[in-house]
N, C-alpha and C positions, 0 to 999 in steps of 0.2 A: 504493500502500499504506499504512496506516494505521502510524503510527510505534510503534506498541503490539504492530503482527505483525512490527517486522521484526527479524533477526536484527542481534548488534552490529556485525557486520562491514555490515552494510547501513546501520547509521546510519549509522556513519563515512561512508563512501562517500555518503553522502545531504548528511554536514553540510559534507563535502566539496568537495563539486557546488555545495550550494550559497555557500561561502566563493569558490571559482571563478567563478562567476558573478558575483558583487558585485565581485570585482575586476577581471576584463575588463570591465566598464562603468565601473570608477572611473576605470583605466589610458586606458582611450579618451579619457574626459573629462580628465583634469586629469596623464596622464604618469605616469612612475615615480615622480617625484620628487613631484609634487602629492600622488598620492593614496596618505596615512598608513596606519597600521593604523587607525586611528580614523575615517576617511572608509568604509574596507572594513567596520568592526565599525556601522556604522552602516546602509550599502547593505544589509547582509547582514542585519542586525537581528539582529545577536548584540554580545557585548559586546567588547575588545580580547583579554581573559582567553580567550576561548571560543577565538578561535580562533588560538592560540598553543598549544594543544592536539592540533592538527590541523596547524600549521604555521611550524617554529623563527620564520622570520623572513618578512619579503616577498620577498627572495630566491628562498625555497621555495615562495612560491605563483607564481613567474615562474617557474621553472623546471616547473611541474605545468603552468602552459598552453601553454608550448613543447611541451612531451611530447605535449598532447593535441591539440595543431595539428599536429603534425608523427605523428601516429599516424594521423589525420584525412587527411592526404594522401600515408600509406602506402596504406592503406585505397581509398582511391580509386585508386590508378597498379595496384594488383596486382587489384581488383576488376576489369579491363578494359577501364578508361574513360581509357585514356591508349595511344596511338598517335602516332606522326610525323605523319601527314597532319593528326589533332586536336591535336598541337602546333601546326604550321605554322597552322592556323585558329585556335586561342587566342593567339598571338602575336599575330597581323595585328590581332586584336580586341579586344587588352588584357584575354583574360580571363584570370583566375588563377585559380588553387584549386578550388573545387567544378567538376566539369566533368559532362556530358551526362547530365544526373540531372532527370529527370519530377519536379520537386516536387508536382504535383498526384498523385501515384500512393505517393509519401515523406513519411510526416508523422515527419518527424527535423529537430530543433529545429537538431541539429550541425551541417546539411547545407542551413541553409538562405540564401538570398543573403544575409541581412539578417547570420546568424552569418561569414557568410565575409568577409565587407567588415569586420565587427569586427577578425577575426584577421590580415585584411590590415594594418589599421593597427597592432595591436598588435606585429605581427614585425618592422614597421617604428621602433615604439618600442623594442623590444627590440635591433634592431640600432645604433640612437643610444645606446640603456644602453650595449652592452658596450664602446662606445668609452670610457667609464670609469669600468667596473665592473668590475676582474676576474672577477668570479665571475656575472657574465651575459654575458663575453664567453667563457668556458667551456663554460656551458649551451649557446651559443649553434651552439659550435663544435662539440659533440657533436652536439647536433642535426640539423644538414649533415650532420655523418658520416653517421648512423644512415638519414638520406634518400638520401644518395648513393649509402650501397652498396645500399640496397632496390630505388634505379634500376637500379643495376650489375647487381645479383641477376634484372631482372624483362626486362633488355634481353641479359643476355648467350643464352638460350636462344635468343633469334631469330638472331644472328650465333657461331655456336659453334667458326668457326676466326676469327675475327677476333682477332688477339694480347690479350689482356690488357690490357696497356700502349698499343695504338689505342683498343681501347673505351674507357677512361676517359678518353685526351684528348679523344674525340666528346661522354660525358659528359660533363665538366668545359666545355667550348663552350655544351653546349644549357644547363648550369647557368647562366652568365654570361646567355645571353639570355635565360634566364626572369626573372632578378633584377633585370636590366634593364629588361625590360618592368615590373615588378613596381613599381618604383620611378616610371618614364615615367605608368605610371597617375597622378600628379598635375598631367601635364605636357598641355600642344596636342598635338593628334595630326597630324604634319603631312603625313602621307603617306594615300594611298585604299589601307584593308584588302585590298580584292582583290587589287591589285597589291602588297601586303607577301607579301599570303598566298601567291602562284606564287612569290614568288622564297625566302621561307622554306624549299617545298615544292621550289623547285630546290638551296637549300643541303643541305637535310637528303638527298636524294638521292645527290646529288655524298660529301658527309660517307659517308655508308654503304653508296657504291659499292664500296669496297675488298671488299666482304664481300657474298656474297647471304642473306640470310636464311633461316632451317631452315622456316619458315614464317611467311604477312604474317599480322600486327595486323589482325584486322577493323574496317572504317571505317566 
């Protein structure tokens, strides 16, 4: 859509998208400390003053990036692309983020493998920054809480007879597995993926055997 035909809200969204896209690249290349507002302005082809019209500071940009990454993860989870067997395979093969998507049929840059890799790297940066920046720590905690609650809401109908305390504990275990796998993507894989997949399937079968699913997720 030509800028002249856009509404005010559409122009604001487009400008924020422009800044977020530039910030993602800057943070990925230079880290949060190395990427200042001047660098972001240069990458987005805007002035620093223009950026401050849409984001009060760099932390606000980080918050928006994290919000978008988490929203995308929630869309993927609730879109039916998430189940225990698939998770076992993803963990074994260290597939994190976008899952079960035929990119030949979906033209969406946000769901591309390249953007997924950028998002993964950015979340590692966010985690590191959270250890020294209380504002970013809160952003990360709030985002993780939202994602966990969405996962819990998604799994609850599958195991309606399982006590909430037990389901929460099992999901926490799965979250630790996923986050650990995300970090270990940067290290050498020591085990055969197919053997790992079998083990993960056995673990999930045992962990959720206390309650029979009301219906089985599609494989």
